[in-house]
N, C-alpha and C positions, 0 to 999 in steps of 0.2 A: 589483449583486448578481452574484457570481461563479457560473459554471455548475457545478452538481453532478449534474445529470441524475437527480434524485430527485423523488418525488412522495409524500412521507410527512412527517407532523408527529407528533412524539412528545412526550407530556407525562406528568406524574405527578400522581396524586390519591389521596385516602384513601377514595374510594368509587367504585363503578361509575357513570359518568355516566348520567343519565336517558335521554339520546338514543343510548346505545350500542346498536348493532344486533346485537352478538354478544359473547360472553364466551369467552376462551380461558384455560385453566389449564395451566401447565407442570407435569407431575407425574412423579415418579420411577417407573420401571418397578415394577409389582406392589406398590406401597405404597398404603395408604389415603389418601384426600384429607386434606391437612393441615388442622388446625383453623383456622389463620389464613385459608387459602383458602376454607374453607366459610363462615366468618363474612363474608368480603368478597363472596362470590358471592351469598348469599341462598338461601333454601330451595328455590325452584323450579329455579334453575340448579344448585344442589348436587345435587338429585335427578337432573337430567339428566346431570351429570358422574358420578354414582354408577352410572348405567346403563352408561356407557362403561367404567368401571372393572370392573363386574361382567362385562363382555364381554371383559375383559383387554386393553382398548385401550392402557392405559399400559404393558403388558408387551410391546408390539410393538417393531419395529426403531426405532432412532433416526431422527428426522425424519418418521415416519409421523404423519399427522394424521387424527383421527377426528372426526365431528360428530354431535351429537344435538340434536333439536328440544326446546325448552323448553315444558313443559305449564304452563298457568296464565296469569294476567293479567300485564301489564307490557310494557315495550318489548323485553326480551331475547327474541330469537327462537330462538337456538341456542347451543350450547356446543361449542367446539372443544377437543380434547385432543391435545397433541403428545407423542408418545412420546420417551423419552430412552434407550432401549436398556437395557443391563444396568446396574442400579443400582450394582453393585460397581465399574464402570468409569467412573462419572460424572465428567465434567470440566466446567469452565466453558464450554469451547468447544462441548461438546455442547448446552448451553443456548442458546448463540448460534445454533447450527444449527437447533435446534427452533423458536426464535423466528422465524428466517428462513422456515422451513417454514410457520409460521402466517401470516406476511405473504403468502406466495404463495397459500396456500389461500384466505385472505380475498379477495385480489385476483381470483382466478378466479371467485369467487361474487359479485363486485361489491360486497363489503362496504366501506363508506366510513368507518365508525366502529367501532373494535375496542377492547375493554377486555381487558387481559391481567393476570391476578392474579399478583402476585409475592410469593413467600414463600420462606423458607429451604428448600433442597432437599437432603436428605441432609446432607453436610458443607459444602455450599456456602452461604455466608452471604448475607443479603439484599442486601448491597451488591454482591456479585459477580453475583447474579442480575439485579439492575436494570441493571448495566453490560452484561451479556450480552444481555439482551432488547433494550436500546436499540441496541446495535451490530448484532446480527443483523437486526433489523427494518430499520435504516437502510441496511445494505449490500445486503440483498435487494431493497430498493426502487429500486436503481440501474437506470435504463432509458435507455440512450444512443440518442437519436432525432434528433440534430441533422442527420443526413444523409438522413433520410426525406423522400421527395418526394410529389408529388401522388397517385401510385398508392396509397401507404400511407395517406395521409390520407383518401382516398376509401373505402378498406376500413375504416378506423377508424370512419368515419361510418356505414357500412352495418351493421356488427355491434356498434356501440356499444362498441367496444373501446378507445376513446381513454382514456389513463390519467387517472384522477381522483386527487385527493389522499386518501390513507388517513390518517385521524387515529387514532393509537394512544394509549390512556391506560393507563399502567402503574399498577395499583392496589395500594397498599401499606397496611399498618396504620398508624394515625396516629403512633405513636412513631417510625416510620421515615421519615415524610414529608419533613422538611427535608433530611436527609442523602441520601435517594433522589433528590430533585430535583437536588441539586448533582451527584451521581454521573451521573445521566442526562444532564444538560446537558453535562457534560464529554465523556461518551461520544458524544453527538450531534455535538459540534463536531469531534471526532477523526474520526468517520465521514464528516462533511462534507468534511474535508480529504482523506480517502481517496477519496471519490467525486469530488472535484474533480480529484485526480490521475488517476482512471480516465477522466474526461471528456476531459481534454487528451490522455491517452495514446491514446484511441480515435479522435481526429481523424486523418484520413489525411494523407499526406505532401504532397498538393496544398493542404492547409489549414494544416498546421503544419510549419514549417521553422525554421531557427535565428533569422532575424529576426522571424518572427511569434511564435515562442516567447518571444523577448525582450519582445514587446509584451504577451503574456499575463502575464509576470512583472511588467511595469510596472503593469498593471491590478491585479494581486494586491497589489503593494506599496502602491498608492494606496488600495485598498479596506480593507486591514487594518492599515496603518501599519508597513511595513517599509522599511528602507533598500535602495536599488537602485543597482547599478553594472553597466554593460554594456560589455564590451570588444569592439570590432569588429575586422575583419581587419587594418586598418592599425595599430591599437594593439597587437594581438598580435604583429604582425611586428616592431615596435620592441622589444617585450619578448623576442623570440626564442623564441616558442612554435611551434617547428617541427612538433610532433606534430599539434596540432589544425589547423594551417594546411595540412599535407600531406593529412590525411584530408578536409578540407572543400574542398580546392583544385579538385576536379573539378566541384563544383556552382557554376557561374559566376553564376547568377541568385540563389542563396540562400547567401551566404558564411557561414562559421562565426561563432559568438558565444560568448563566455565571460560567463555571466549570474550575477551575484552578488547574493544577497538577504541582508540583515542584520537580525537581531532582537537589538537591543542595549538591554535595559531599563536605565533610569537607576539603578535600585537595584543593578545589578550592575556599575557603572562600575569599571574597573580590574581586573576579573576576566577571566582568559584565556577566550576563547570556545571552544566546541566547533565543529569544522569538519565539515560533512557535504557530500560531493561525489557528484553523480550523472552517469552517462553519458547523454547526450541525443543519440543518433544518430537523427535524425528519419526517415531511411530508410536502410537498409543493403542495397545491391545486392551487396556484397562487393568492389566496385571491379573492377579488372582480374582479380583472383582471384575471378571472379564466382560467386555462389551458384547452385545449381540453381533452375530456374524454379518447381518445386513448392513452394508455400507461401511464396514470396518476398514475397507481399503481407502476410504477418504481420510483416514486418520494420518495419512502423510501430511495433511494440512494442519496438523496440530503444532507445527513449528512456525506458523505464519506470523505470530507476534514478533519473533526474533527476525524473521525475514524483513519485516518493516524496518527494524533497526539496521539491518544490512543496507537496505535501500537508502535510508536516511544518511548513514555515514558516507556512502558513495556520493550522494548529492552534496553534502556539506564540503567534502574535500574537493570535488570538482568545481564547485562554485566559489571555493575559498571564503566561505562565510566566516567572519571574524568573531565567532562565539565558541568558546571551549565546550565540547560535548564528549562525554564518555558513553559508549554503547556496550551493553553486556548481553551476550546471548547465553542463556542458561540452558544447557543442552543435555538431554538424556534420552534413552530409548526405554519405554515402559513395556516390558515383555515378561513372559512367564519362564521360570527355570527353577532349579533347586535353590538358587541364590536370590530369588525374587523376594521383596518384602511382603509382609502379610498383614491382614486385618488383625488388630490386637497388638501389633508391634508398637513400642514406644521409642521414638527417635529424638535426638537432640540436634537442633539447628545451630547455625553459626553464632547467634547471639545468646545461646543458652536456653532458649524457650524449648520445652519438651512437648512433643506432639504424640498423642495416641492415634494410631492409624485406624480409622473406622471404615475406610473405603480406599482401596489402592487405585481406583479410577479418579480420585481427587488428587492427582499427582502434580498438576501444574503449579498449584500454590506452594507445594513443598520445594520445587526447584526455584521458584521465584523468591520464597522466603529467605533462602540462603543468599541469593544474588542481591536482594534488597539490603539485608543487614550488612553483608560484607562490602557491597558497593558504596553504601552511605558512609560507613566507617572509614573506608580506604580513601575515597575521593572527596568527601565533605562537600557535596553538591549544594548549589543554590536551590534546586528543585529537582524532583524525581517524577518520571512518568514510566509506568510499565504497561505493556500490551500483552494480552494473552487470549487465546481461544480457550477460555476458562470454563464456561458453563453453558449447557444447553438451555438453562433457565433464562438467559438473556434473550434467546431467540423467542421463547414463549412470551416474554414481556414486550420486546421491541421489534420482533420480526427480523427480516434478513437484509434490511437496508440501513439500520441504525445501530451504532455501537453504544453500549452503556458506559458511563463514566461515574466513578465513585471517588470521593476525595475528602481530604481533611482541610482543604483550603479553597475558599470561594474565588479568590483572585486567580488562582491557577486554572480553575474550571472556566472562568470567564475568558482567559487567554486561549485556552484550548477550543472553546466554542467559537471564538472569532476566527481562529486559524482553520477550523474545520469548515466553517461557512465559506471562507475564501476558497477552500479546496474542493468544495462540493462533496465532502464526506461528513455525513450527519452523525452527531452524538447527542445523547440525552442523559441528563444527570439522574442517577438513582440515589436513594438515601443511604447513609452510613451512620448508624446510631450506636450508642453504647449497648443497647439491647441486642444488637447483632453480635457483638463480642461476647456477651453473656451466653448467647445461644451455643457457643463453641466450648464452654467449660467442660473439662474432663474430670472424672472421678479419680483417675490414676496418673494423669499428667497435667501440664498446664492447660492445654487445649486439645480438642479433637480436630481432625482435618476435614470432616464433613458431618453435618448434622441432619441429613435428610434433604428432601426436595424443596421444602418450603423456603422461598426467598433465596434460592441457591446463589444467584449472582451477588447478593448482599452478604451472604456467608463467606463467599470467596474473598471479597474485599475486606470483610472484618478479620478474616484469618491473616491476610497480608498486612493489615495495620499493626499487628504484633511485631513486625520487623522494621517498622518505620518510626523513628522518634517523633513525638508530637510536634516539635518545633520545625520539622522539615516539610515544606510544601510538597505534597505527593498526590498523584492522581493515578487511578487504576482504570485502564480501558479494557473492557471485556468485548473482544471482537469476534466472538464465536459465530455470530450471524453474518458478518460482512467479509470475513477473511477469504472465503471461497464461494463459488456459485455453481449450482448444478444446472443452470440454464444460461443461455447467452443473454447478456445485458447490453445496454446501448454501447458502452465502450469496453466491456469485458467479455472475453470468450469464457467458455466453461472452464472451471478450475480456479486457481489462485488469483486473487485480485490485487494483491500488494497494498491492500487498504492501510492507510495510516501514514504512508511516506509523505504525501503532499501536506497533510495536516501537520506532521512533525516538523517538516522544513519551514513551513509558515510560522509555527510556534517558536522555533529557534531564532528565526530572523526577527520576529516581533519582540522577543525577549531581549535580543541584542540591541534593538533600537531603543527599548525602554531603559536599558542600562546606560546607554550612551549619554 
């Protein structure tokens, strides 16, 4: 069983289980209790929910949770009500967030069995509500504890805080039961993939490095049925992958790896695959162009682009999605040693492009350049998407809730935008012009790897475009702002978010339907 760091079990039923210890109803702000919800709740719980509504609990801020004790016989002891904010601004993601708030509230009160009544909310259909509840609950249940030691375990024993499995039953009307189960199961698998990505992303650099990441990929491939190929430093040297070898050269004990996972359904034989590539710098010191010490420890999250690829491949295999996809994790550790690459070095990447190194902290584009050029030549994909925590500049431009997308293809961007909207993961297109490629011209090589701070996300994409043929639809996602969080968000704890898994799964499925 692959690690996902969760302690929740979600199922769907047509009635509140007899052993449920609480009932939660998601209700639009300032609207009366829906008839479907009242029927599923029962009279006593409906009366308790009514008291909350009378007190305007549903009209509070989004994610606020109120609780009311249930009067009368039966197992149900209390009703939770999660606010959804302004009903006029209701989104599916607001429901995900409210479901997450319910899970956290239930966890704080040691509730082990929770029933959540699902019904159409405003213009949001029951299918979207069920997906949102499942996803919100599953992501909020993530709790990375692999590195906790004896002190934490002793404290858990003292205050009885050791995590227990929360069983959540999503209760729907009988006509919606079969479809809701299918939708919930799909959402749960995708959330598991995202939480798997978060788990591996959370592992520190003394646990995860390129060779041990390759071992994780091997375990994943074996567990869910994926093809696997791993290129070591000797194989990459024969292929002429000078970018990844230069970046990983300083880490003598943990050399770089090019990790390839393949989801190739028999039904899609002969169909060109989609290619998804992730940057997997397991630790980034900046190399000789060393980063400031402040927050350098967070550079364990410089592998999050590739972690999204891991989560995607998990979900595709588990869901048996009939679309061929190749996922590449281009992995190196960027540290200082006598073998580390230097500013002023000129290196040759897989496709023969020579690069003058101006900044060893602009390393992600070097490992991606080799992966893009080799992956496209080897697998001849229909389209390519890469994800990377590439630049701090994208955070300056878009903040920490939106990823930047740069592309050579309008249709691909439109597909990704639709997929991201469905997932509740925001993207915004940034320009990619010939002028940005000109900015990277070198006096001594074909291009430089960094040209200063101006438009740094655009420079990063312009650099990568040198490794993508013009006739291949390609999009670059700079996820530096969204890959991890330093504060608790509605359904993310502090740390890795696994951003991109849901968007990528939606995109792959959407692409498969378009081809059919």
